[in-house]
N, C-alpha and C positions, 0 to 999 in steps of 0.2 A: 504494500500500500504506500501511498505518498504521504509521508509523515511531516512534510515541510510546513503545512499550515498549523498543525498541532505543535510542532516544535517552535514555531514563531510565537505561539501563545506562552510557551515556557520562557522563551527569551524575554518577552515583554513583561512577564510577571515580576513584581517588586521583590519576590523571594526566589528569583532564579539565579542568584549570584553564585551558587555552588558550581556553576559551569566553569568558573574561572579558578584554576588551580594555582595557588601561590605557594611559595617555598620560604616560609618565615624562618628567621634565626631561632634556634632552639637552645635552651639552657643545657649544660652538661649535667647529666644525672649518673650516679654511680650504679652500675648493674649489680654490684655486690651487696648493695643495701636495699632494704625494702622500699617499694614504691606504693604509697598509700594513695589510692585514687578515689576521691569522693565525687560521685556523679550518679546519674540514673538516666534511663532511656537513651536518647541520642548522645548524651554526654558520657555514656559508659559502654554501650553495646559495640560501637566501632572499635574502641580500645580493647575490649575483651576479645573481640573477634581476632584482632591482629596478634595479641599476646598468645592466644591459644593456637593460632596458625603457625607462628614462627618462634615461639619461646622454647627454652630448654627446661629441664626439670628444675634447675636452680632458679630460673626466672619464674616458673610457676610458684615456687615456694616464697619468692620475694615479692610477687604481685599480690597486693591486698586490696580488692575492690570493696569500697564502703558505700553501700547504696541504701538498703532498707533502713528506716528510722528505728526499727525494733531494738530493744535493749541488747547490749553486747557485753555481758558481764565478764567474759573470758578475754576480752580484747585488752592488750597492753601496748604502750608505746615502747620502742626500742631506740637506743642511741643511734643516731645516723639516719633515722627514718626520713624519707623524702615524701612530702605531702603535695598533692595536686588537687585543687578544687576546681571542678569543671561544671559550669552552668551557663548556657548562652544568655539567659535572661538575668542571671545573678540573683534570682528570687526563689530558687527551687527549695521547697520545704525540707526535703530529705537531706540536701546538702547542708543547710543551716542547722539541722538537728545534729549532724555529725561535727560541724564546726564547734557547736556548743559542747558536745560530748568530749571532743579532743582537747579543748581548752581546759576542761575540768580534770584531765588526767595528769598524773605525775609525769614529768619529763617534757611536757609540751613547750615550756618556756625555753628549753635548750635546743629545740629543733630550729633549723633554718626557716625563714619565712616561706610559706607555701607558694607554689607556682599557681597562678590563676589562669584558667581558660574561659573567657567570657567576652561579651561585647565590651569594647573599651569606651564606655560612655559613663553616664552618671548612675548606673544601676547599683544596688546596694553592695554587691560583691566587689565590683571594681572600685567603688568609693572606699570601702573598708580596706581593700588591698593596697591602694595608693597610700592610705594613712599608715599602713604597717610595713611599708618597704617591700611589698610583694612584686614579683615580676608578672606582668600581664601579657599573655599570649592571646591576641584578639581573635574572636570569631566575628566575621563581617555581619553587619546588621541584616544584609540581604541573603543570609544562609540560615535556613531553619535547622533546628536541632537534629532531626533525623537525617538530614542531608549534610552532616558535618564531618564525615569520614576524612575529607581531604583538607581539613584544618588541623591545628595541633592536636585535636581529639584523636586523630589517627597517627600523625607523624611523631608525636612525642613518645608514645609507647614503643614505636619501632626504633627510634633513636636510643632509648634506654636499653633496648635489647641488643644494640649494636648491629641492627639490620639496616637494609637499604631503603630508607624513607624516600629518597629521591626516585628510586625505581617505582615505588608505589604510586607516587604522584605522576610519574611519567606514563604509567599505565592508564591513569585517568585522563591525562592530556591526549593520549593517542585516540581514545574513544571520542572525546569531545571534538577533536580536530575533524574526524570523519563525519560526525553528526552535523557539525556546523557547515561542512563542505557539501553535505548531501550525497556523499558517495564513499565507497570503501567497504571492506568486509564487516567492520563493526556497525556502520550505518545499516547495511543490509540485514545483519543479524537482528538488530534492534527493531527494524521495520517488520521483519518476519515474525518476531516474537509478539509485537503489539498486534499484528494481524491475527495470529493464532489465538491469542487470549481474547480478543474482541469477538472473533467468530465463535469460540467456545462459550463465551458469555451469552451470546444470542441463543445458543443451544441449551442454556440453563446450567452451564458449568461455572460455578461461582466460588468454588473452593479449590485452592492449589497448594500442593505440597512441594517444598524444596527439600530434596533428599541428596545431600552430598555423600558419596561413598569415600569418606575420609574423616576419621574421627577428629583430626585437627581442625576441620571446618564445621564442627558442630555449632559453634557460636556464630558462624556466618548465617546459619538458618535463623538464629535469634535476632540478629541485626535485620535480616530480610523481612521477618515477620512484622517488626515495628514499621519498617519502611512501607510495606504494603498496607497493613491494617490502618495505620494512622493517616495514610494518604488517600486511600481508595474506598474507605467505608464512610460514605457521606450521603446527605440529602442533596440531590442534584438541584439545579436551578429551577426545574419544573416541579419540584416538590416530591419526586419519586425517590425511594431509597435504592441506592446502587452501591456496587462495590464487590470486592473479592475478599474472601476469608483465607488468610495464609495459615499454613500448618507447618510447624517445625518438625523436622525428622533428620535422621542420620543413618546411613547404611553401614554395616548390615544390621544394626540394632533394630530399626523399625520395620525391616522386612519380616521380623518375628513378631512385632507388637502392633503394627498398624496395617500391614498389607492386606489382611483379610477384609477389613472394612473398605479399603480402596477398591478392591476387585469385585466384591460381592454386595457392597452396600449401595445406597442411592447413587444414581449416575449424575451427580452434580459436582464431580471432583476430577481434577487432573493432576499429574505428577511431573515435576521438573527434576529429572534424574541427572545428577552432576557427578562426573568422574574426573580423576586427575591422571594424566598420562605420565610417561617417563618411568625409567627403571628404578625400582627400589633397591636398597642395599641388599646384597646377597645374604642369605641365611640358610642354616641347616635345620631341617625338621627330622626328628627321630621318634616316630610313633612307637609306643611300647608294644610288646606282644599282647595279642588280644584286642588291639585297636580295630574298630570296624573299618578303618580307612588306612590300611598299610601302605597304600599308594601315596600317602602324604610325603613319604621320604623323597619322592621325585619331584615335589612341587615347592613353590615359594608362596609366602603369605600374600604377596601382591597378585600372583596368579589367581589365587582363591578369591580374593576381593573382586578382581575384574570379572571372574566367572559369576560371582554372586550378583554383581551389577547387571550383567547381561541377562542372567536368569530372571531377575526381577523385571527388567525392561521387557523381555519377551512375554512374561506372564501378564504384565499390564496391557501390552498391545493385543495379546490374544483375548483378553477380557473386554477389549473395546474401550479401555480407559485412555483419555487423551494424554499423550506423553510428549514432553519436550526434553530432548537430550542436550546436555551442556557439558562440554569437556574442556578442562584447563590443560594446556600443553605441559605445565609443570606447576608445582606448588611454590610459586615465587611471589615476591612482593609486586612485581610488575603485573603478573597475571591476575592476582587477587584484586589489585587496584583497578584493572580494566573491568573485571567482573562487577565490582561494586559500582563503578561509574556507569557502566552500561545499564544496570538495573535502576539507578537513579533516573537515567534518561527514560527508560521504559515506563517507569511509574509516573513521571511527569507527563509524558505523552498520553498515557492511558487515562489519566485524570481528565484531561481536556476532551478526550474522545468520549468519555462518559458524561460530559457536561457538568463536571464538578471541579472544585478547586483542590488540586492535590497538595497544596502547600499550607492549608490551615488545619485546625483541629478544634472547632468550636465546642464540641461536646466534651472534650478533655478539659478545656478551660472551665466549663460548667461544673465538672466534678471537683476541680481544684477550689472553686469558689465555695462549694458546699462543705468541703473539708475545712477550709479556713473558718467558716461560720461556726461549725461544730466545735472547733478548738478555741473560739473566741479571738481569732487572729485576723478577722476580716477588717 
């Protein structure tokens, strides 16, 4: 389909600034020390996605996400902890709950001033940070929270890991260059995906599963769920309720737990099956005597995973379930960056195709107002 008119609506939208990929200077963080990351939603999910995709076991133990406001009686500060406070608006209740909690803990006064990722304006977080000597890494006003992967929300965790943040940004730039030019493999893939999803929507398929066959990409599905749900579940301009329901999955876990429903349940669901190409590190399998699969000795785990992905894809196609295959050439910063940017473009275009605004979230704001009222904070 011709996505140019719909893309122009994205370009003209005041919250379409995520199309511009900048490369801000980032502070040096010590990978040997804990990184305490306060944020939620779009201020946490891209970061967690990249940490889980590219981190080591040591990084996993040093990455401390602080999101839910629920009590944390076992949490203790450690000498050298590095604190990041991430909130585009600077008003996120969960973040301020953690700021208050951290300030009340022994050792807080000895920590370096936190790094802030927020709009560099007069919002409460930025104002407090400037008064307390904090470094502010800005999120542009025209970039919404769930579209913030290509701001320091995404690049700072990669830099802390010692990974290639520039390659992640370059992957996003390559996608945008082709979409803006209206030609190229990424442009064609995005247009074909939009066409498929719209056609399926007209046939009553309103639920879609993202199922990467890579455990390291489990959190990518969580990021994708927010991007889709908060962007495309809306009351359209004509008053009708429209949208897609995203479902998080990861293979091979969910071929055991959700596949039955997808294949035999109501025919309102499609699956995006994602695989990663490239050779895995060689390994030796030594099945014990009595194993029902003695032939495992001649196989590799990567071979088994690929066979499972193909088996699931074949079963879905045989059952008549709409299937979109998506393959990454490698699990690299560039390829993950391209995937995330491509889906931001797909969601923006789909929103306008459905006659709704993909960049607002009025019902979410209503819920926040009711929460503040119940707490006496309105």
